[in-house]
N, C-alpha and C positions, 0 to 999 in steps of 0.2 A: 503493500502497499505505500501512495506516495508520502511526504515525510507532509504537507501540506494540508491532507487528510484533515476531518477533523472526528473525533471520539464524545460518546456519550458516557459522563462518568453515573455508578451507581449503578444500581441495579434496575431491571426491568425495560420496557420498550420508550427511549425517550424520555425516562424519567430524572431529571436531574440536570443540574449546571453543563453547558457542554465547554470544554475542557479543547483547548488547538495545539496539537504539534509544533507549530511553527513556533522559533526561537524567537522573532520579534513580531510585534503587531503589526496592524495593517499600517499604523498609522506612522509608524516609525519607518518602513519599507516604504512608503510614499514619501520622507522626508528623505532619505535617503537617494531615490531616486531623481528629486528635485536638486539635492547636492548635485548631484550627477551632473545635472545640465548646465550646473552653475560651471562645474568645471569643467565643461566643456565651450563657455563662454570666456572667462579669464583663460584659459590655456591657448583657445585659438589668438585673444589679446595679444598676449605675454609671447605667444612666441611670431605675432606680426612685427613687434615690437621690437624682439631679440635680430628677427631678419632686417628692419630698419635700418639698426645701429651696427650689425655686422656688414651691411653694403654700404653706408656709409662710410667708414672706416674710423675717420675722428670722430667723439660724441665724449660730451654734448658738439655739435657741431661749433665752428667758429663765430665768432662773436657772443654765443653764449656762454655765459658762467655755469661753472661745478652749481649741484645743490648743495646748500647746507647742510650738516650732518646733525648737528647737535638736536635742533628741536624733534625730527623724526625719530632720531633716538629715542630721544622721554617718549614720545609717541608710543614707540613700540613695548618698550617695557609696561607703561601705563596699559596697553592692550592686551600685554602677556598677561598682566596681575589681575584683568577683569575678567580675562579665561579660569584664573585660579579661584577667585569668589562665584562665578557661577558654577564652579563643579563644585565648590564647599556647599552653594543653594542646592543644587541636585541632592548630594546627599543629605543635605538635613530633613528637605520635602519627604524623602524617601523613607524616613526614620520617622514622620513626622511630626516634627520639630518646626512650628507653625515662626516662634518667636526665629530662632535663628535661622530660618527659610529667609525670612524678610530682610534682615539684616544686611546677609552675605547678596541677596537678588540689590537691595539699596545698593551695594558699593559695587555692585556691578553696570548699573544703571549709571551712578555717578562716574566713575574710570570713563564710560563709554561716552559718554555725553565730554567729557574731555578731551576724548581724544578728537573727535567732530571739534572741538573747538579749537584747537591747537590747529588743525589741518587747516581750518579757514586763514587761522593767524596766519600759516604757512603760506599760504596761495597768495593772500596781499603782500606777501615783502619781496614777492615772484617778481621777475622784469622779462614774463613773459607771459604767453595767454593762449587757450586751445586752438584760435585762429590765425596765431601769428608766424608757426614755425613747425616741422616737421617734430621739434622734442616737444615744444607746448601741446600739442594736439595729442604726442601717446603719451606722456605724463597725466595730463589732465584726466585724459580720456580713464585712463586702466583707476588711476589716485581717487579721481569723483567718481568713478562705478563702484570702486572699493567705498569708497565714503558716503555713497547712499545705502549702500546694505548695511555699513554699522550703523548707520542711522535708524532703517529699517528696525535693527534687533534692536535697539535703546526703545524704540517708539512699541514693541512688541514686548518688552521686558516689563514696560511701564504699564501696558494694557495688561499682564499676569499679575505685576505688585497691585494693583488694582482690585482685582478680582481674588486675592486672598487675603485683602481685609473684609471680603466678604464671605471668604472661608469658603471658596468656589475648590481648593485645591488641599488636597487630601494625602494621608500615606497610601491609598490604595488606588488615586485618583488627581493622576497629574502630569496626563501624557506631554501638552504643551510645551511643561517647563522644558521634558527631554527634547522636544522636535526643537525648541528654539536656542537649549543649549547644544544641540549639535549643530547646527545653523549657526551658530556665534564663535563657536571652535572654527569653523570652515574659515571665517571671514580671518580669524587672526592666523591662521596659515598662510589665505591669500595677502596680507599685509607682509606677514615675513620674508616673503616671495618677492614683493614691489619693493620692499626696502631694503633686501640688497641689490637687485640689477639696474635701481635707479639713485643707489645712496652709497653704497659699497665697492658694487664691480666696478 
């Protein structure tokens, strides 16, 4: 019998709760498929950037100064730390600890908001634009798209936090927390890649 088949618990014919042999819920599988599409999106854009960079030889192109590393490095630490708070909030709600869950979720939201704010500050200090040159086009497209993803993640966390105040999430019912957490870890990994190719390499 296939591993995705269902079995009926208990005795009798169809009595008792239905148990599934799948390791992950349909919701988590859906999130994973969504993240796969995101991998394809960011992967294609990163490949295009690396291709352009290699074809031009000199990067950044003449007349464009190199990017400052300090603020993005701080932002990297902030986003990675937010991923830690996210993980701790997941562990807390899995144990039914509402207070600890809200505390770490609040830190996740705060650090995510600080990341987006710092990115806006960096944008204002740059002497290029998305329609100014090939460097600006690739830089703002990739980092801007990532910033939008982080902003959507923060909004999702805020929604989950508000719903937690109404007692929506329990130890046995908190799938949205796990789903958004997977998404959040994904955007962290994407940022590490972007930070490496734009600021370090």
